Backbone as JSON, one array per atom type, in Angstrom:
{
  "sequence": "XXXXXXXXXXXXXXXXXXXXXXXXXXXXXXXXXXXXXXXXXXXXXXXXXXXXXXXXXXXXXXXXXXXXXXXXXXXXXXXXXXXXXXXXXXXXXXXXXXXXXXXXXXXXXXXXXXXXXX",
  "N": [[-56.85, -149.08, 11.35], [-58.91, -146.76, 10.14], [-59.26, -144.95, 7.14], [-58.73, -141.73, 6.08], [-60.46, -141.01, 3.81], [-62.28, -143.1, 4.31], [-63.38, -142.38, 6.69], [-64.64, -140.16, 6.15], [-66.74, -141.21, 4.56], [-68.63, -142.56, 6.08], [-69.35, -140.8, 7.94], [-71.94, -138.64, 9.24], [-73.93, -136.61, 7.67], [-75.81, -135.1, 8.95], [-74.53, -134.98, 11.28], [-72.36, -133.02, 10.79], [-73.69, -130.58, 9.76], [-74.93, -128.86, 11.89], [-72.51, -127.51, 12.49], [-71.6, -126.55, 10.03], [-73.7, -124.78, 9.84], [-73.36, -123.04, 12.42], [-70.96, -121.82, 11.73], [-71.04, -120.38, 9.61], [-73.27, -118.83, 10.19], [-72.27, -117.35, 12.85], [-70.48, -115.54, 11.49], [-72.13, -113.68, 10.4], [-73.65, -114.48, 8.17], [-76.65, -116.14, 6.68], [-78.89, -118.88, 7.54], [-80.69, -119.48, 5.06], [-78.8, -118.32, 3.2], [-76.77, -120.39, 3.42], [-78.25, -122.58, 2.78], [-79.19, -122.01, 0.18], [-76.2, -122.6, -0.9], [-75.71, -125.03, -0.55], [-77.95, -126.05, -1.91], [-77.17, -125.4, -4.5], [-74.89, -126.96, -4.93], [-75.81, -129.95, -4.68], [-78.45, -130.26, -5.42], [-80.3, -130.33, -3.61], [-83.48, -129.08, -2.42], [-84.8, -127.13, 0.1], [-86.77, -129.08, 1.52], [-85.88, -131.58, 0.72], [-83.25, -131.71, 1.63], [-83.36, -131.08, 4.48], [-84.85, -133.79, 4.87], [-82.77, -135.52, 4.33], [-80.9, -134.8, 6.73], [-82.78, -135.47, 8.87], [-83.01, -138.31, 8.03], [-80.51, -139.25, 8.74], [-78.29, -139.57, 7.08], [-75.23, -141.14, 5.72], [-72.38, -139.24, 4.53], [-71.7, -140.21, 2.35], [-74.05, -141.48, 1.24], [-75.54, -139.39, 1.1], [-73.98, -137.78, -0.91], [-74.42, -139.78, -3.06], [-77.23, -139.32, -3.49], [-77.36, -136.91, -4.33], [-77.72, -134.57, -7.07], [-75.08, -133.34, -8.31], [-73.72, -130.33, -9.28], [-72.98, -129.18, -12.4], [-70.94, -127.33, -12.71], [-69.29, -127.67, -10.5], [-66.87, -128.74, -10.76], [-65.2, -126.38, -10.67], [-65.01, -125.41, -8.47], [-62.15, -124.7, -6.48], [-58.95, -124.42, -5.03], [-57.55, -124.41, -1.66], [-58.36, -126.19, 1.08], [-58.42, -127.21, 4.35], [-55.71, -127.74, 4.1], [-55.42, -129.07, 1.62], [-55.53, -129.24, -1.67], [-58.71, -128.92, -3.51], [-59.1, -129.64, -6.01], [-57.25, -131.56, -6.88], [-57.72, -133.59, -5.25], [-58.25, -137.14, -5.37], [-59.81, -139.2, -4.7], [-63.32, -139.41, -5.06], [-65.42, -139.05, -3.55], [-64.56, -137.83, -1.13], [-63.55, -135.64, -2.18], [-66.15, -134.32, -3.13], [-67.06, -133.71, -0.38], [-65.19, -131.99, 0.45], [-65.57, -130.16, -1.76], [-68.1, -129.19, -0.58], [-67.21, -128.09, 2.05], [-65.26, -126.06, 1.16], [-67.35, -124.37, -0.04], [-68.77, -123.53, 2.25], [-66.96, -122.35, 3.81], [-66.34, -120.23, 1.77], [-68.69, -118.88, 2.0], [-68.39, -118.11, 4.69], [-66.44, -116.72, 5.16], [-67.54, -114.32, 3.72], [-67.53, -113.69, 1.1], [-69.19, -112.99, -2.13], [-72.29, -113.99, -3.05], [-72.9, -114.71, -5.88], [-70.17, -115.12, -6.45], [-69.6, -117.58, -5.28], [-71.31, -119.13, -6.18], [-70.28, -119.73, -8.58], [-71.03, -118.08, -10.37], [-73.48, -118.95, -11.78]],
  "CA": [[-57.5, -147.84, 11.45], [-59.97, -146.36, 9.02], [-58.42, -144.02, 6.34], [-59.47, -140.3, 5.93], [-61.65, -141.37, 3.17], [-63.61, -144.0, 4.89], [-64.15, -141.53, 7.78], [-65.64, -139.18, 5.55], [-68.06, -142.26, 3.71], [-69.25, -143.02, 7.27], [-69.84, -139.71, 8.83], [-73.29, -138.16, 8.79], [-74.26, -135.1, 7.21], [-76.33, -134.56, 10.37], [-73.6, -134.61, 12.45], [-71.86, -131.77, 10.44], [-74.69, -129.59, 9.24], [-74.82, -127.85, 12.62], [-71.22, -126.9, 12.44], [-71.77, -125.41, 9.28], [-74.72, -123.6, 10.17], [-72.82, -122.12, 13.3], [-69.87, -121.22, 11.16], [-71.74, -119.08, 8.84], [-74.13, -117.5, 11.38], [-71.16, -116.64, 13.46], [-69.68, -114.55, 10.38], [-73.14, -112.73, 9.97], [-74.44, -115.28, 7.17], [-77.98, -116.67, 7.15], [-79.25, -120.22, 6.98], [-81.18, -119.33, 4.01], [-77.72, -118.41, 2.51], [-76.19, -121.78, 3.54], [-79.08, -123.63, 2.11], [-78.75, -121.8, -1.2], [-74.98, -122.88, -1.28], [-75.9, -126.51, -0.44], [-78.62, -126.62, -2.95], [-76.32, -125.19, -5.85], [-73.88, -127.9, -4.98], [-75.9, -131.0, -4.38], [-79.48, -129.8, -6.11], [-81.39, -130.57, -2.66], [-84.08, -128.01, -1.7], [-84.91, -127.34, 1.58], [-87.3, -130.22, 2.19], [-84.92, -132.54, 0.45], [-82.09, -131.38, 2.79], [-83.99, -131.82, 5.79], [-84.88, -135.11, 4.71], [-81.17, -136.22, 4.31], [-80.59, -134.69, 8.03], [-83.83, -136.57, 9.52], [-82.45, -139.62, 7.97], [-78.93, -139.15, 9.35], [-77.53, -140.27, 6.11], [-73.86, -140.64, 5.62], [-71.86, -138.34, 3.35], [-71.5, -141.4, 1.0], [-75.49, -141.72, 0.73], [-75.75, -137.98, 0.86], [-73.83, -137.38, -2.32], [-75.38, -140.54, -3.85], [-78.63, -138.99, -3.82], [-77.56, -135.35, -4.85], [-77.1, -134.28, -8.24], [-73.94, -132.67, -8.21], [-73.94, -129.21, -10.04], [-72.39, -129.46, -13.35], [-69.72, -126.49, -12.43], [-68.97, -128.08, -9.27], [-65.3, -128.6, -10.85], [-64.92, -124.95, -10.91], [-64.6, -125.23, -7.02], [-60.8, -125.05, -6.69], [-58.12, -123.95, -3.61], [-57.08, -125.05, -0.55], [-59.38, -126.3, 2.29], [-57.81, -127.91, 5.37], [-54.28, -128.19, 3.58], [-55.67, -129.92, 0.21], [-56.16, -128.56, -3.21], [-59.65, -129.34, -3.79], [-58.81, -129.87, -7.51], [-56.49, -132.48, -6.6], [-58.13, -134.71, -4.42], [-58.48, -138.13, -6.0], [-61.09, -140.17, -4.0], [-64.5, -138.76, -5.64], [-66.4, -138.7, -2.35], [-63.85, -136.79, -0.35], [-63.54, -134.38, -3.12], [-67.33, -133.66, -2.9], [-67.18, -133.05, 0.83], [-64.22, -130.87, 0.5], [-66.4, -128.98, -2.4], [-68.96, -128.29, 0.31], [-66.44, -127.48, 3.0], [-64.99, -124.99, 0.51], [-68.33, -123.43, -0.27], [-69.17, -123.26, 3.29], [-65.66, -121.45, 4.03], [-66.47, -118.99, 1.27], [-69.84, -118.07, 2.65], [-68.29, -117.69, 6.21], [-65.45, -115.32, 4.84], [-68.04, -113.17, 3.33], [-67.72, -113.66, -0.44], [-70.46, -112.58, -2.46], [-73.25, -115.23, -3.21], [-72.72, -115.18, -6.98], [-68.96, -115.56, -6.94], [-69.53, -118.85, -4.34], [-72.09, -120.16, -7.06], [-69.72, -119.57, -9.7], [-71.98, -117.08, -11.29], [-74.43, -119.84, -12.63]],
  "C": [[-58.04, -147.39, 10.22], [-59.09, -145.06, 8.37], [-59.37, -142.83, 6.3], [-60.54, -140.7, 4.93], [-62.61, -142.06, 3.67], [-64.24, -143.53, 6.1], [-65.15, -140.6, 7.15], [-67.13, -140.01, 5.08], [-68.87, -142.39, 4.92], [-69.79, -142.03, 8.36], [-71.27, -139.05, 8.27], [-73.45, -136.86, 8.29], [-74.91, -134.21, 8.31], [-75.54, -134.09, 11.26], [-72.55, -133.25, 11.93], [-72.32, -130.56, 10.04], [-74.45, -128.42, 10.43], [-73.67, -126.9, 12.8], [-71.16, -125.87, 11.27], [-72.39, -124.39, 9.26], [-73.98, -122.35, 11.19], [-71.56, -121.28, 12.73], [-70.28, -120.09, 10.3], [-72.65, -118.0, 9.61], [-73.29, -116.96, 12.14], [-70.54, -115.55, 12.72], [-71.01, -113.64, 9.84], [-73.95, -113.51, 8.74], [-75.36, -115.86, 7.65], [-78.16, -118.3, 6.97], [-79.78, -120.36, 5.86], [-79.86, -119.34, 3.19], [-76.89, -119.69, 2.34], [-76.83, -122.84, 2.65], [-79.09, -123.6, 0.63], [-77.37, -122.49, -1.68], [-75.18, -124.53, -1.7], [-76.75, -126.82, -1.73], [-77.86, -126.52, -4.23], [-75.4, -126.38, -5.9], [-74.58, -129.21, -5.24], [-77.73, -130.98, -5.46], [-80.76, -130.29, -5.0], [-82.18, -129.05, -2.19], [-84.28, -128.29, -0.27], [-85.42, -128.5, 2.22], [-86.31, -131.45, 2.12], [-83.57, -132.68, 1.49], [-82.48, -131.73, 4.06], [-84.37, -133.22, 5.96], [-83.6, -136.18, 5.02], [-80.58, -135.77, 5.79], [-81.42, -135.58, 8.89], [-83.34, -138.03, 9.32], [-81.15, -140.15, 8.54], [-78.26, -139.83, 8.25], [-75.9, -139.98, 6.1], [-73.55, -139.69, 4.41], [-72.23, -139.29, 1.99], [-73.03, -141.32, 0.34], [-75.63, -140.26, 0.4], [-75.48, -137.49, -0.8], [-74.1, -138.4, -3.05], [-76.62, -140.23, -4.33], [-78.65, -137.32, -4.45], [-77.24, -135.6, -6.45], [-76.05, -133.28, -8.53], [-74.09, -131.78, -9.51], [-72.83, -129.45, -10.91], [-71.1, -128.53, -13.34], [-69.1, -126.57, -11.19], [-67.1, -128.15, -9.72], [-64.67, -127.18, -10.98], [-64.47, -124.43, -9.61], [-62.91, -125.65, -7.0], [-60.09, -124.01, -5.38], [-58.13, -124.67, -2.63], [-58.08, -125.11, 0.61], [-58.73, -127.62, 3.28], [-56.37, -128.58, 4.95], [-54.41, -128.84, 2.35], [-56.09, -129.17, -0.81], [-57.47, -129.43, -3.5], [-59.7, -130.31, -5.1], [-58.33, -131.06, -7.42], [-56.84, -133.68, -5.9], [-58.91, -136.01, -5.18], [-59.52, -138.89, -5.9], [-62.31, -139.09, -4.14], [-65.17, -138.4, -4.37], [-65.88, -137.7, -1.32], [-63.76, -135.59, -1.18], [-64.85, -133.82, -2.97], [-67.53, -133.17, -1.56], [-66.47, -131.99, 0.72], [-64.8, -129.79, -0.35], [-67.21, -128.17, -1.26], [-68.58, -127.71, 1.3], [-65.89, -126.02, 2.59], [-65.84, -123.8, 0.25], [-68.77, -122.85, 1.07], [-68.29, -122.09, 3.8], [-65.95, -120.1, 3.45], [-67.23, -117.92, 1.82], [-69.31, -117.55, 4.08], [-67.24, -116.36, 5.84], [-65.99, -114.27, 4.2], [-67.88, -113.17, 1.71], [-69.02, -113.58, -1.0], [-71.08, -114.01, -3.08], [-72.61, -115.62, -4.88], [-71.19, -115.71, -7.16], [-68.99, -117.31, -6.18], [-70.33, -119.8, -5.32], [-71.5, -120.09, -8.23], [-70.4, -119.25, -11.0], [-73.05, -118.18, -12.18], [-75.68, -119.09, -12.34]]
}
């Protein structure tokens, strides 16, 4: 049986992206705001992000291609019962960083706070 970490590594970003979008739009946020949050974390502009989706890259490749924001370590708190700052597997932690940012956006947090005021 695959571990939690292995499942994240093999999961495609394209399979999860529609869920992120639906989650934030259901709460009155926009695709543009979602992309701003993703760009802040990964460095991907809209075109690069679309390429990741079109190429159906795994989260492992997605984060290998990304330039993680130097302030990503400021993302803390609980997501799915885990403290993101305590996750030991680097890839799993990056996926959970993204989950946490999407969660904050959906919960109505101000963009400046979500982007850790950078």
